[in-house]
VOGU-3710 file (C-alpha; in Angstrom, 3 decimals, decimal comma):
1> msdeqtqsst> 105,862/68,455/187,303  104,158/71,319/189,125  101,503/73,546/187,583  103,950/76,465/187,500  106,521/74,387/185,640  103,890/73,171/183,174  102,696/76,732/182,565  106,281/77,938/182,104  106,994/75,119/179,634  103,843/75,933/177,669
11> qsnivsglia> 104,736/79,629/177,504  108,259/78,745/176,393  106,898/76,548/173,594  104,543/79,335/172,460  107,373/81,868/172,381  109,609/79,449/170,479  106,824/78,811/167,977  106,242/82,518/167,462  109,958/83,122/166,917  110,067/80,306/164,351
21> vlrtvsvpvi> 107,052/81,751/162,512  108,568/85,239/162,494  111,826/83,903/161,111  109,984/82,018/158,390  107,864/85,025/157,451  110,819/87,404/157,615  112,572/85,782/154,638  109,886/86,581/152,016  109,163/89,961/153,617  112,825/91,000/153,418
31> avllaaliga> 112,962/89,623/149,851  110,049/91,870/148,844  111,602/94,906/150,547  114,981/94,353/148,896  113,313/93,918/145,507  111,355/97,146/146,082  114,531/99,026/147,029  116,422/97,838/143,955  113,313/98,562/141,888  113,337/102,111/143,272
41> filsisgasp> 116,952/102,484/142,165  116,066/101,251/138,674  113,130/103,664/138,536  115,422/106,525/139,568  118,021/105,896/136,889  115,234/105,553/134,311  114,072/109,070/135,151  110,925/108,199/137,120  110,058/109,052/140,708  110,025/105,873/142,846
51> laaysallkg> 107,560/107,441/145,304  105,168/108,482/142,542  105,521/105,127/140,815  104,823/103,017/143,899  101,977/105,327/144,936  100,390/104,875/141,517  100,905/101,126/141,776  99,109/100,977/145,115  96,329/103,214/143,833  95,826/101,036/140,770
61> afgnmdaftr> 95,730/97,896/142,930  93,819/99,036/146,021  92,642/102,611/145,350  88,948/101,731/145,162  86,642/98,734/145,116  86,999/98,222/141,363  90,786/98,232/141,684  90,661/95,813/144,620  88,339/93,496/142,679  90,706/93,578/139,722
71> tlekatplvf> 93,589/92,678/142,029  91,668/89,683/143,389  90,808/88,597/139,839  94,500/88,733/138,942  95,399/86,890/142,142  92,879/84,052/141,748  94,678/81,935/139,108  97,953/82,760/140,835  96,681/81,185/144,063  95,889/77,989/142,160
81> sglavafafk> 99,169/77,886/140,252  101,098/78,643/143,445  99,228/75,866/145,257  100,015/73,472/142,404  103,752/74,185/142,540  103,799/74,219/146,359  101,984/70,874/146,579  104,484/69,282/144,193  107,305/70,696/146,340  105,873/68,835/149,328
91> gglfnigaqg> 106,338/65,605/147,393  109,914/66,500/146,428  108,861/67,413/142,888  109,462/70,587/140,874  106,371/70,969/138,712  107,309/73,532/136,074  104,437/72,155/133,980  101,718/74,049/135,867  101,481/76,365/132,837  100,554/73,545/130,458
101> qllfgaiisa> 98,203/71,964/132,980  96,506/75,316/133,520  96,069/75,789/129,758  94,409/72,409/129,367  92,147/73,161/132,300  91,211/76,508/130,759  90,355/75,182/127,287  88,514/72,041/128,437  86,477/74,188/130,802  85,684/76,533/127,903
111> ylgfaieglp> 84,595/73,629/125,694  82,312/72,208/128,361  81,039/75,727/128,961  79,938/76,443/125,386  79,229/72,974/124,000  76,824/71,600/126,615  73,422/73,256/126,580  70,331/72,906/128,703  71,992/72,351/132,078  71,100/74,426/135,125
121> ayihaplall> 73,860/76,658/136,468  74,307/74,641/139,668  75,286/71,631/137,507  76,887/73,261/134,474  79,391/75,511/136,273  80,732/72,795/138,639  80,865/70,309/135,736  83,015/72,660/133,647  85,237/73,329/136,666  85,659/69,614/137,319
131> ggavagalfa> 86,370/68,920/133,652  89,144/71,506/133,584  90,652/70,194/136,818  90,620/66,592/135,575  92,242/67,665/132,307  95,094/69,249/134,253  95,412/66,168/136,458  95,622/63,784/133,499  98,223/65,939/131,781  100,289/66,066/134,993
141> aipgalktyt> 100,120/62,280/135,331  102,412/61,990/132,291  105,568/63,462/133,893  104,712/61,666/137,134  104,629/58,316/135,350  107,754/59,125/133,336  109,658/59,957/136,522  108,458/56,839/138,291  108,964/54,264/135,545  111,812/55,711/133,447
151> gahevittim> 113,659/58,031/135,833  113,060/61,059/133,580  113,345/64,199/135,680  110,110/66,163/136,040  111,820/69,493/135,352  112,752/68,386/131,828  109,527/66,569/131,010  107,231/69,289/132,324  109,081/71,973/130,345  108,689/69,899/127,170
161> lnyiainitd> 105,025/69,182/127,917  104,362/72,906/128,318  105,180/73,406/124,642  102,961/70,488/123,703  100,096/71,993/125,702  100,577/75,420/124,118  100,480/74,025/120,592  97,512/71,710/121,189  95,409/74,416/122,831  96,354/76,907/120,100
171> yladgpwkdp> 95,269/74,388/117,465  91,947/73,727/119,182  91,213/77,441/119,634  92,044/78,159/115,982  90,599/74,941/114,570  87,723/72,683/115,624  86,735/74,786/118,657  87,179/78,211/117,040  84,491/80,817/117,530  82,438/80,617/114,297
181> sptnivartp> 81,065/84,152/114,593  81,293/85,981/111,224  83,057/88,920/112,867  85,703/86,786/114,588  89,140/86,758/112,983  91,277/85,589/115,938  91,939/82,208/117,554  89,474/81,793/120,392  86,591/79,597/121,477  82,974/80,793/121,596
191> kildsavipd> 81,878/82,469/124,821  80,742/80,059/127,477  77,035/79,915/128,272  75,663/81,949/131,148  74,948/78,726/133,030  78,700/77,972/133,127  79,795/81,411/134,313  81,148/81,811/137,850  79,340/84,961/139,022  80,494/87,756/141,271
201> lagfpvgfli> 78,998/88,091/144,721  78,083/91,750/145,288  81,023/92,692/143,083  83,373/90,264/144,861  84,895/87,546/142,623  83,610/84,141/143,726  86,616/82,534/142,032  88,887/84,030/144,679  86,733/82,531/147,432  87,046/79,152/145,697
211> svlfaaiiww> 90,834/79,517/145,627  90,963/80,313/149,364  88,696/77,352/150,107  90,936/75,102/148,056  94,018/76,343/149,917  92,321/75,239/153,151  91,492/71,850/151,608  95,096/71,324/150,496  96,387/72,293/153,949  94,018/69,803/155,564
221> llqhttvgfe> 95,005/67,112/153,062  98,702/67,573/153,764  98,453/67,883/157,543  95,576/65,622/158,567  95,369/62,716/156,113  97,403/59,600/155,499  97,867/60,561/151,849  99,285/63,940/152,839  101,628/62,352/155,368  102,904/59,905/152,754
231> irtvgqnpda> 103,457/62,682/150,207  105,413/64,754/152,731  107,437/61,713/153,797  108,358/60,873/150,215  109,319/64,492/149,634  111,619/64,546/152,644  113,236/61,132/152,232  111,955/58,670/149,597  114,272/55,880/150,800  112,998/56,106/154,367
241> aeysgvkval> 109,429/56,323/153,080  109,861/53,134/151,062  111,459/51,383/154,011  108,468/52,321/156,169  106,045/50,775/153,686  104,976/53,788/151,615  104,412/53,012/147,938  106,801/55,648/146,645  106,074/55,199/142,939  102,333/55,549/143,390
251> tvilamvisg> 102,786/58,490/145,765  104,970/60,390/143,273  102,373/59,978/140,544  99,579/60,935/142,924  101,441/64,087/143,990  101,802/65,156/140,362  98,165/64,319/139,612  96,900/66,421/142,532  99,259/69,233/141,556  97,925/69,143/137,990
261> fiaglggave> 94,351/69,006/139,285  94,948/72,256/141,177  96,559/73,947/138,162  93,776/72,785/135,845  91,181/74,101/138,286  92,956/77,454/138,221  92,671/77,559/134,433  88,990/76,649/134,641  88,284/79,392/137,172  90,089/81,901/134,940
271> tqgvvgryqp> 87,936/80,868/131,976  84,611/80,782/133,810  85,155/83,640/136,206  87,210/86,200/134,301  87,720/85,709/130,555  84,472/83,936/129,652  86,129/81,890/126,889  89,513/80,436/125,999  91,789/82,693/123,997  95,516/82,027/123,543
281> gfnvglgfdg> 97,595/84,655/125,269  95,160/85,437/128,075  96,713/82,787/130,316  100,365/83,318/129,406  102,736/83,140/132,350  100,176/82,245/135,019  101,646/78,790/135,550  105,219/80,060/135,629  104,241/82,779/138,115  103,185/79,909/140,374
291> itiallgkth> 106,872/79,234/141,038  107,301/82,766/142,392  104,099/82,451/144,427  105,075/79,076/145,916  108,544/80,254/146,927  107,307/83,572/148,269  104,668/81,712/150,296  107,339/79,290/151,613  105,392/76,437/149,945  102,661/76,722/152,590
301> pfgvipaail> 99,059/76,474/151,298  98,019/79,573/153,245  101,267/81,368/152,448  100,496/81,381/148,722  97,384/83,539/149,270  99,127/86,774/150,364  101,919/86,042/147,885  99,384/85,784/145,059  97,636/88,975/146,188  100,996/90,781/146,150
311> vgameagssq> 101,842/89,672/142,617  98,240/90,222/141,523  98,394/93,763/142,909  101,587/94,431/140,982  99,946/93,279/137,765  96,672/95,088/138,432  98,406/98,349/139,335  101,088/98,301/136,651  98,926/100,102/134,087  98,163/102,894/136,568
321> mqfsanvane> 101,865/103,177/137,358  102,669/103,325/133,669  100,029/105,972/132,970  100,453/108,189/136,047  104,195/107,969/136,646  105,381/107,338/133,078  107,005/104,028/134,027  107,667/101,205/131,588  105,424/98,215/132,279  108,456/95,924/132,200
331> ivdviqalil> 109,654/97,430/135,505  106,994/95,349/137,278  108,419/92,207/135,674  111,895/93,208/136,863  110,652/93,646/140,437  108,909/90,237/140,310  112,131/88,679/139,038  114,066/90,302/141,889  111,578/88,935/144,433  112,006/85,447/142,977
341> ffvaadviir> 115,783/85,847/143,038  115,953/86,867/146,691  113,482/84,184/147,795  115,145/81,416/145,785  118,645/82,527/146,795  117,553/82,966/150,393  121,100/82,417/151,639  121,425/86,194/151,220  118,399/86,826/153,437  119,496/84,256/155,984
351> wllrireeea> 122,912/85,899/156,156  121,278/89,278/156,750  118,991/87,865/159,452  121,560/85,407/160,855  119,123/82,492/160,346  120,612/79,008/160,230  120,046/77,105/156,992  118,065/74,331/158,606  115,571/76,857/159,992  114,591/78,643/156,774
361> gvklttgwgq> 115,573/76,649/153,712  113,124/75,535/151,036  114,077/72,387/149,227  113,279/72,990/145,568  113,624/69,482/144,274  115,375/66,202/144,700  118,657/65,552/142,972  118,780/65,298/139,217  119,429/61,649/139,422  116,481/60,877/141,702
//
């Protein structure tokens, strides 16, 4: 083959790759735009100005450095929960239990943060982070083992385990680990020690940097390691994976464990970097939002970052929208639900863009009997 032919082939491959990327990105982008348009219609019939409402939302999320920092703080646990759900997707698993795993990570991190004294910050903070991540991993191992050895579907078991996690963490925060301060009348743990706090860096939340770093680690794990290859192979075709020598049962459990590790780490970062203690209600919905983040990011480790920032911006700016434009806070939830609908039911988007199913589909889970 001549040099001109080689160069032409290379250019053709680059163009084809760019077209494929644009088609992949176009699905979530169109989903967001459609959700915003329908949201504007809902705002109009509710008596609010869509332009004023969205302007206030953007101002509350990105209007100044404080607003931008708040958006990143909101986005940080969402990156972790989105990564957790996306990683499970790669193994053919639908981890709806990221919420419970995140809660366990948050409360174990809080306990290690207030109960262990005398450690320097460079040991105490990472130890509390690791403890929270391991707690999430161990809790996620339960549905992984149940799926492997009993055939119980992870959707059912993780939903049930979420309720178990909520009740256990509520009991701990209102029982043996309750803040003993005389003025405290609510269920919460004591504040973590300063040595366990994840600090800001010149006003920038370090927790967000950790989440971005972890997204890069997960991408590398999936794309450049044997473990990642086996997880992706099992997710695509478990029968072919087993035939090729992959230990499917162990790989399924490992995928759930890593997914839970990520979710638990997200809860730990929320405790140590934002809240400063564990208090029931502060972490509500973060794990479930991970489903939206994972789908919006097309289950790609780097895709979840802008998706999390988008949802974080909506949450950070909702109060400004409510105050300035007289909009009910629930409108933001409606828009998020619309985004999830259009991304999950992407046949609508593919029909609009004339994209073939095999080019843009996201496989949510294996069959109920698998």
